[in-house]
N, C-alpha and C positions, 0 to 999 in steps of 0.2 A: 216356877216362873210367874205364876199368878201373884204371888206375894211380892215379887220384885216390882211388878207394875203397880200394885197397891201402894208400895212405898214411894214410888216415883210420883204417883198421883197425890199422895199426902204431901210430899216435898213441894210440888208445884202449888198446891193449895196453901201451904204455909208461906211460901214466897209471895204469893198474891195478897194474902192477908197482911203480911208484914208491910208490903208496899202501901196498901191503903191505910194502914195504921199510921205510917210515917206521913203521908200526905194529909191525913186528917189532923195530925198534931200540928203541922205547919199552918193549915187552914184555920185552926183555932187561935193562932197567935195573931189576933187582929185587934185593932183599936178603933173606936168611933172617932169622928172628926173632933168632937169636944175633948175626948181623952188625949188625942194627938196635940191639940192646941195647948192643953194644960201641960203636957210633958215637955213640949217645945218651950213654952214660956218660962217654965221652971228650970230650963237647961238640963232636963233629964233625958232628952232625945233630940236627934236631928231628923228632919224630914227630907227625903230624897224624892224629887219629882222626876218620874221617868217618862213624861210625855215628850212629844216632839217639840222642836223649836217654835213653830207657829202657835201651838197651844200654850206654851210657856209665855210667849210674847203677848198673847191675848190677856192673860191674867195668871197670877201664881200666888202661892202662899209666901208672905214675907219671911225671909230667913231660910227658905228651903234651898237645897242644893239641887241644881238642874243637871241631870245626866240621863239623856234619852235611853230607853231600854236597849236599843240596838248597839249603843256604845258602852253599856255597863261593864261587860267583861274586860274591855280594853282600858277602862278607866278605874278599875278597882283600887289602884294605888292612891287615888284621890281620897278614898274613904278609909285608908289603912289605919289612921289614928283612931277610928271609931270601931275597930274590930271587936272590942269587948264592951262597947257602949250601945245603948238602945238606938236603933235606926228604924224609922217609920217610912215605908215605901208608899208612894202615892201616885196615882195617874188620874185619868178622867173619871172612870167608874169603878175601878178596882181589879180589873183583869190583868192588865200589864204589870201593875204593882205586885200582884200575886206571883207573877213570873219572876219579877225582880227579887222578891222575897226568897223564892227558891234558889235563885242564882247566888244571892248573897250568903244564904245558909250553906250552900254547896262550897262556896269559897272560904268557909270557916268563920264567917261573922256569927257571933253567938246570940245576939238579942235583936232579932229582926221582926218587925210587926208590919202587917198590911193595914192601911187605913181603909176601913169599910166604906164603900160608895164613892171613893175618890173625891176629887175637887167638886163634883156635882153635889155630893152630900155636904161637903164643907160649905159651899154656897147656900145650900138649903138651910143649914144651921145658922146662917147669918154671920159667919166668921170672916175676918178681914182678908182681903187679897190686894195685890198691887196691880 
């Protein structure tokens, strides 16, 4: 009976380790604002801004697609043509866009990057906004 419990403990440990390995892999798929700007300007990626309407209206990255995080799952069809193309998620500081990154990955989008620091870092780097 003791060996059964040891195997159960080992199984749980392996599951936990696997989960954290997967989240670390997603977390590592990030780009800096300057990298995002370069990828967007070379038509190598689209930027999806997941901030709320009032934040978007205040200022946003030219050419970005605006889909608030709360609406993302219901509006995935709008991004369907980008399923196998690079997508960069972006918010104010990087937390909501990390959630969007996970949601898109879970929905089968293959190349999703989170922009580090969000639009605050974009502004800090002096990159253009509308």
